[in-house]
N, C-alpha and C positions, 0 to 999 in steps of 0.2 A: 891796263889804262882804265878811268872811270869813264861811267857814261855821262854825255853832254847834256847841257841841264838846262833846261825852256823856262823864263821865268814871263808870266801873266801880269798883262801889265795893270795898275789901280784899276779898279772902277768896274774892268772886263774880265768873262769868263765867265759870266753868271748863268747862261744855262747849263756848264759844265759844272759848276759847283753847285749844281739843283738837280743834279744825276745824270745829264746829257756826257755823248758819248765824246765827241767832237770840240778841237778847240781850232778857230778858223786863224786864217795869216794875220789879220788885221789887230787879232787878241794878245797877240804877242810883243813882248818887251825888247828882248832880244832871246839869244839860246849863243850858251857860252860852250867852251869847248866843240873837238871836235866829232866832223860826225859826217855820215852819208846819209843821201836820202833813203827811205825804210829801215835807218838806224830805231834804234831802241832808245827814246830819250827820258831822262827825270823831269818830272813837270812840277812847280812851283808856282806860286800867288807871290805878288810884289812883295810882299811883305818877309817872303823863305816859306811860307806855310806851305808845306806836304802836301801836292793831290794827285801823285800816282806816278804811274809809268805807260808811253804810248809811244808808239812811230811816228817820225818825223817826215814829210815830206815836201821839200818846197817848190814841187809843181803842181801841187794841191792848194786850194783856196783850202778846205780842208789840212789845215795843218799837219795838227797831232789828231791823232784818232786813238783815243785811250784803252789802256786791255787791263789794268789795275788800278784801283783807289791807293793799294797798298806802294807806297815808293822803295820797301826793302825786298820785294817781293821779285828774287830774278822770274823771268819770261824763261824758264825751261821745260824740259819732258815732262816734270811731275806738271807743275803747272797747267800746259796744257792736256793735260789726260783730265784732270779735273774739272777742266771745263767742257769735254766734251760728252763724259760720264753725266755732267749736269743733264746736259742737252740730251743727250738719248733718256733718262729716264722721266723726263717730263713730259718726252713724247710716248712713253709705256706709259703714262698716266692717262694721257688726252686724244689719244690717234689711235689709229690702227695704222701699223709700224709695217703692215708688211710694205706699202710705199708710205714716202714720205719727207718731209723738211728736215733732215735733221741737223743742220747746223743753220742756223740761218742769223747770219753775223752780228751786227751790238745789240742784239737782242738774245744773244747766250756769248755775249762778252768777247765775237772772237771779230772785229771790225773787219767787213770787208768782203767774207766770205761768205758761203753759200753750196754746202752741199746737203745734195736730192738722192736718196734711195728710191730704183724705183726695183721692187724685189731682190735680186742679187747684186745687181750695177748698183752704181756709183757715181754722180753727175757733179764734177766741182766747176765754180765759178769764183774764182778771184778777181776784186777788183779796186785792191789798195794794194800800195808797191808793199809795206812793212810783209802783210798778210801773202802775200803772195811768196817770201822768201819764207816761211812758215808753210805752207802749204803738202809738202807731201811730209809730212812730220805729221799735218793732223789727219791726214788722209791714213794713213797707217797707224793714227792713234782711233782715228774713226775703225778700221776695220778690226782694232784688238778689241774695241768697246762691246762691238755686235758680238765677234764669237765668242766673249764670255757669255753671250747670251744666246751660243749655239747658232748663230746668224754669218755663214760664210761666203763674203764678198767676192765674187768670177772677175768682176771686171772695173777699171773705176778710166771717167771719160771726163775729158775738162771742156768745158766751153767758155771759157774766157775771154768772149770775143762779142760783148759787148762794149758799146762808143762809151761811155763814164773811167772804160783803162786808158784811151788818150785823153781822157785830162788829167791823170795821175802821169801822165807821160810813159804809160808802160805800152808797148805793143801788143795786139790780139795775139791771143793761143788756143789753137782748137786741135785737141788729139788726146791718143791714150797716154794715160798714166802706165808705166807698168804692158806689160804682154796686152794685143788686139784679142778683140772679140767681137763677136756678133754682134753689134749696136739698135739692133732690132729687139728690144727686149716687151716680152707679154705681162703686164697688170691684169691684177683683178682692183675693181674699187667701185662700191655699193653693189657688185652683185654681177656688175660689166665691165669685160673684159674690154682690154684695148692694145696695139701694138705702139710701143713707144719709141718715136727714135732720137736718140739720145744723140745721136751726131746732127740730123738736118732739121729737129725738131723746132721750134720756137725755145730761145732761151736755154731752160735744161732739157727739155725736150716734151713736157708736159706740165699743165699750169696744178699742181696738186693742192693749191689755195684755195682752187675751186670746189673741192671735195661736197662741200653741205651745202654751197650753195645750187648744184645740179641737183641733188638730190631731193634738193625743198621743192623743186618748180613739178616735182612727180605729184602733187597733193590736186594741181591744178589742170594737168596736162590730158585727164582721161577723156575719149572721145571729143578733142578739142583738133581744130587746126593750129599746126603749130607752126613759127617762122622762128628759127635761128639765126641772127647776124651776125656775124664774123664766127663762124663754127668753128673754125681751126680744123682740128681732128677728129667734129662731131660730138661730141661729148656732151653737152647741152640737148644737142638730138636725140642721139641714142638713148639719153635718160627719160626724154617727150617719149620716146617711141613705147620705150620701156612699159612705161606708163599706160599705155592702152592709147593715145593721144591715133585720134581718126586719119591725120594727116600730117606727115613734118617735114618740111623745106628747111634744107641750111645751105649758107649762103658764105664762101670766102674770095679772096682774091688768091688765096698762091695754089698752086696748081698740085703741089706738093703732099697740102694739108688737107685739099677733097680729098686725091686721092686715098690718103689714110682715114680722112672719114668713110670711103666707100667701105673701104679694107675693115677697116675694126665694126662696121656694118653688120658687110658679111659672116664676122669673128660672132658676133652676136644673134646671127639668122635673124636681123632685124632691117636688111637690105630691101626688102618688100615692104618696108613699112616707112622707108626715109625715102628722100630723094634732096641729091646735093650738087650744087653749081658753084661754077670756078667764075665767079662775076661780083664786080667794085658791087660792094652791097650800098651805094649813095647811090648810083648810076641804076640800081635794081628796083629798086624801092618806088620811083613817081613810075616804072612801067606797069609794075605789077598791080599799081591803085587803077592807072587808066585801064589794063587788064578785066577789071572789075575783080580780081582776086582778093580774099578777106580771108583775115587770122583771126584767133580768139586769143593765140599766147604769144607775146613776140620777146624773145630772147635777144637784148643788145649788148654785148662783152666785147669792144673794137680792143684791137692789141693795144700795147706800152704808145705808139708815138701818136696814135689817134684818141688814145686821151688825155693828151695836155689841152687845158682847155681853149686856148688858143687856137689847136688843131680845129676841136669840134665845134667851134663857132661857125667856120666854114665849110665845115660838113654840112651841119645839121640846115643850111640857111637852104639853100637847091632840093634837101631832101624833104621841108615840112608837109609841101599840098600832097606830096605823095602817100605818106604818110596819113595824111586824113582820111583817104580814100580807102588803103588798105589793111588799116588797124580798126575791126570790128571789135567794139566792144572787150578792147585787153584788157584780160586777169590779172593778168601778171605781166614786168617786166624787170629781165633779173639785170642789173646793173653794178656791178663789182667796183669800182674802180678805186683806184690809189687814191688819183686826188678828189678830197671834197668838194673845191672847185666845181670840177668835174660833174661829178653828181646833182651840184645843185642845176651848175646848165641844163644836163638832160632834165632836170622835173620842170624847168621853164620849157625846155620843147615842150615835152610832155605832155603839158599845161594846155599850150598853145596848140599842140595837134586836136586833141581829147579832153577839155575841160568839162562839159556835159558828162563823160562819159566818167572821167573818175568824180566826180559827182555822184551818179546814180548809180554806179558798180562799187566792188569793193575790191579796188584795184592794190594789187601790193607791188610796191618796190622793194625787191633785194637787195640789200645792203651788208652781208653776211662775209666775216672774213674766217676764215677756219683756222683751227689751231695745230696748221703745217705752217702758219707762219706765227709764230710767238712775236706779240708785242713786245718792244721794249717802251715803257711811259713816257720817257724823254726823247726816243728815238722820232725825229719829221717822218 
């Protein structure tokens, strides 16, 4: 039996035709043939022009996620191997592959799939129904491609527990793919050692995309008093201490994150140079200001749910006064958000706190994305 075929409405699919990876529900005229959600379908323009193949899901506004622009291309192991091989060869060119994002969804033409490598462990996140059916085959191919370079994987853990799955009509999944193993993995990044908990850590366990942001703050941290807000497992704070900061305070609302931050500090012999508090950042900032605490370097990197512009607006309002008091001539604010509008909102907030300081000092706002997160130019 042949594949079902989706037809794009006349005048629609502009993003797709310009190179984008998605086709939305309101852009499709019809789907002819039998199919189930998650199946691969052919995609054609209104006049029959072939646009490629992708997998379909009626539960999602993103109705079709494209896998190839060749409508005759079979989605078999040979095809998937080429995708994985190309992704790995790119990583070898641009990043330290000891720990890195091996597969990054649409940017690697494997939509909805993330695979992070932490030393000899893989962590998988599947966010789309069609790719969910292929994930175990792709994981095996990743292991095969790495083995060709003499890299052997001892375990794979799945962290498909993001809210996005519910929008795709899928249940969350969390657990081992294959034999169980110790889920605390030691990695080294920029000469600093971390214990990554791939089971209980945020997202896949560690934010690999911040690698060069963490390295870049070292230039301004020697002899400085540093405040690391939303420290998670202490990565920015440890880089500040490693660079010779006089005092580093890391703050996060997660007890698990703070416990791991302290463990990471001890692992690097930096526990005497750092202090970690488990508190809500926006409650703490005004109190630090009223206590007369002052900081030279301030790092702000909230978690995803707080980085949406609507959430930020509510959070920044009560913290503004405290920030004016406790940010002493800050040299750098690291704010590598996914949302450009959130970044601009933060700039407005920063200006309202210390406009004169920014004018008089060479303040730097970090907005750097690591090559761990390969970017597709048309991917939102």
